N, C-alpha and C positions, 0 to 999 in steps of 0.2 A: 383473605388473601386474594390478590388479583388473579383472574383467569387468563389474562393476556399481558404481554409486555411489548413495548415499542422497540423497534430496531431502526434507528435513524439511518437514512441512506448515506449520509456523509461519513459513516464509519469506514466505507470503502475508499475514501480519499485520505484517511488519516495515515501519515507516514509510519507511525509506530505499528499500526495494525497491518500495514502493507508488508512490514518486515517479518511478521510472525510466520511460523511454519503452518501448514494446513491443519495439523492437530492443535496448534496453539490457537488458531482462529476458531476452530470448532469449540474448544473448551471455553474460550472467552465468551463467545455468544451464548453457550449453554449456561455459563455461570450467572448471567443476569436474566435469563429467560426461562429457566427450568421451574417446575412446579413447587420445589422446595424453598425457593427464594422468598423471603419475606419483604415487608416494606422497607426495612432498614438496610437490606443489602449485605448483612452479615448474618450467617445462619449455619447450622450444623450440616455437614456433608462429608461422607467418607469417600476416599479415593475409589473404593470398590463399587459404590453406587454410581459415582461419576462415570467410571469405566463401563459399567453395565448399560447405563442409559445412553451413552454416546457410541457404544459399539467398539470402544478401544480396549486394548489390553491394559491391565493395571500399570504395567511398566510404561506404556506410551502415555497414559493419562497422567501418571506421576511426572514424567518428563515435560509434558505440556504445562502442568502447574508450575514447575520450576522455571520454565521459560517466561510465563506470565509474571511471576514474582520478580524475575530479573528485569522486566520491562516496567515494573512499578504499576502494573495494572490491577493486581490483586495481592492479597496476603493469605497465607494458609497456616493455621495452627495444627500441626500434625499430632500433637499430644492429645488435643481435645476434639480433633476433626471439625474445625470451624473454618469457614472460608469468608473472606471479606472482599467484595468487589468494590474497589476503592471509590469509583465515581458512579456507582449505580444510581444515586439520587440526581445525577446530572440530567437524566431523561424523564423526570417526572416532576409535576408541580406539587410543591410541599405546602400544606396548609395546617391549621391547628389540629384537625382530625388525624392527618398523617403523622404529625409529631407525636401525638398520643400513642398511635399504633407503633411507631418506631421505638418509643421508650418501653413499651410493653415487650417488644421483640428482644431488645438488648437485655432486659431484666431476666429473661429466661436463659441466657447464654452464659456459660462459665468458660471464660477464655481471657488471657491477657490482651487479646486484640480488642476487647470491649473498651478498655481504658483508652487505648489509642484511638479507637473510633469516636469516643466521647470528646476527646481533645480535638480531633480533626473537625468534628461538626459542632464544636462548642457554641458558636454564634447561632447556628440553626436550632439547636435543641434547647438552649438555655437563654437565648436573647429575650429582650423585652417585647419586641414587635415582630412576630413571625407569622401572624395570621394572613393566609392567602397571598403570601409573598413568595414567589418561586425562589428556591435557594440558588445562591451564586457565591463562589469563592474565587480565589486567584487562579484556580485551575479549570473552572467551569464557566460556561456561558449560558445566559438565559436564552431559551428558544427565540429566534428572531420574530416569530409571529406574535409574541407577547406584547400587547399594546403599551404596557408600562415602560418597556425598554426599547420600543421600536425606534423612536427618534434618536435615542442615545446610541444604539447600534448603528443606525444609518450614518450619523456623524462620524463614528469611529471607523466605519468602512470607507467613508470618503477620505479621511486622513490617511488611512492605510494605502488606498489606491494612489493618492498623490505621491506618497513616499516611494511606492514601488515603481511608479511610472518615471520618476525623475532620478532615481538612485541606482542605476545599473552599475554593478561593480566592474572593475577592470577585467577580471577573469571571464565574466559573462560576455563582455564586449568582444574580447578576443575570440571566444568560442563562437559567438553569433556572426562575426565577420566572415567566417568560412562556411556557415550553415547555408544550404542551397535554396531555402525558401524564406524570404524576408518578411512574411506576413505574421501578425500576432506577436510582435516582439514583447509588448508589455506582459501578456499572459505567459509567454515563454520565460521571461525574467522572474516572474513570481514562482513558477514551477521550479526553476533553477535553484532559487533560494530554499524552497521546501526540501528539495533533494539533498542539497548540501547540509542542511540542518539535520536530516535523517541519517547522515553518515556516508552518503554516496560521494565519491571523490571526483574532483575535476578531471583527473586522469581517465577515469572510467567513462565519463560523459564525452570527453574528447575522443577517446578510442571508438566509442559507439558512433559518434558523428562521422568520423573518418571511414569507418566500415560501411555506414549507410551511403556515404558519397560513392564509395567503390561499387556498392550494389546498384546504385542508380545508373552509373556508367556501364556496368556489366549488362544490365537489363535494358538499357536505353529508355528509362522511365521518363515520360513527358512531364513538363512543369506542373500541369494540372493535377498530377497524381503524386507529387512530392509532398510529404507531410509538412504541415505548419510546424514551426518550432514548439508551439504550445502542445501540439499533439504528440510530437516526438518525446517531449519531456513530461507531459501531463499524466495524471493518474488513470485516465480512461484507456488510452491506447498503449501507453508506456513503450513507445517505439524503441527507445534507447536500450531496453532490456533484450530486444530481439537482435541486437547488433553488438553483442559482447565479444563474439568471435570474429576473427579477420575473414573477410570474404575472399575466397580464392577465385582467380580468373577462370573462365570457362574454356575448356579444350586447349589449355596451354600447359605444357609440362613445367614443373618447377625449375627455376633458374639453375643452369649448370648440368641439367640432365637431358640426354637425348631421348627421342621417342623410343619406347621399348615395344618389342613384338613378342608374341607367344611363339613357341617353336613352329616353324613352317609358314608363319604369316608373312615374313619378309619375302620369301620366294613367291608366294601367291600374289602379293601386291606388285612384284616386279615383272610378272608375266605379261606379254602383250595381249590385248583384248581383240580377238579376231573380228567381232561384230563392230567394235569401234573403228577398226581399220577399214572395214568394208564401207561404213558410212562416210569416212573421210575420203576414200577413193571416189565414191559416188559424187561427192560434193566438190571434187577437184582439189582436195587438200593434199599437200606434198607428203 
């Protein structure tokens, strides 16, 4: 069994992962990096042990498991206490020795999930030519550093970039027309599509943009410090999330309401200031 597991940095850019609760993120990372996990990524694990090792209550741990199941990130057989991290093999290179280890792992497990697992990884486990070929299915990508697929991925990325650069939809164009910083439009458009696919609505992004514009005017932000559109929408700064609530003007009462004073304040503010009068007389003011 491996003594370490890789956590790829692009997990933090994944829209599905971004939408998880803090407990959901913790349990997901734990699920593929704990010491009980085997080569197969399907292994026995009780909710009690998961809760103990993550420091969560059993109720919170169970809730996090349900959240991850709803996102199709893992499956859990409660009757037999077996967990399957669906894409655990996505982050490891699978060769003939690994396949032997995986088959040994699943042979030890008694759960209906094993049959689903074997069907899901049928080509990997029972194909004719699996030696030293990293696993890839419709939901997974081979690491970009792999020389076997470097050129293929490069061509795919070029095609994707061309499409993204030339295919701005009408909603984005409308949103972009009023965004205050016109730099990095192509990157902003790509982030726009990612957000919409993850379930964020156009209305939310439009409201966030408008609130940001109000905040810029309120603070007098100079152009050099206005976020690029890609930063406002992108996964690193996620500026749009900071502007979900409407920005109130500074030192202005709400419309339709007069300035209110505490008891006695109005009288204090209306009294003449002797020192101010003395200065005015000295300077010849009427």
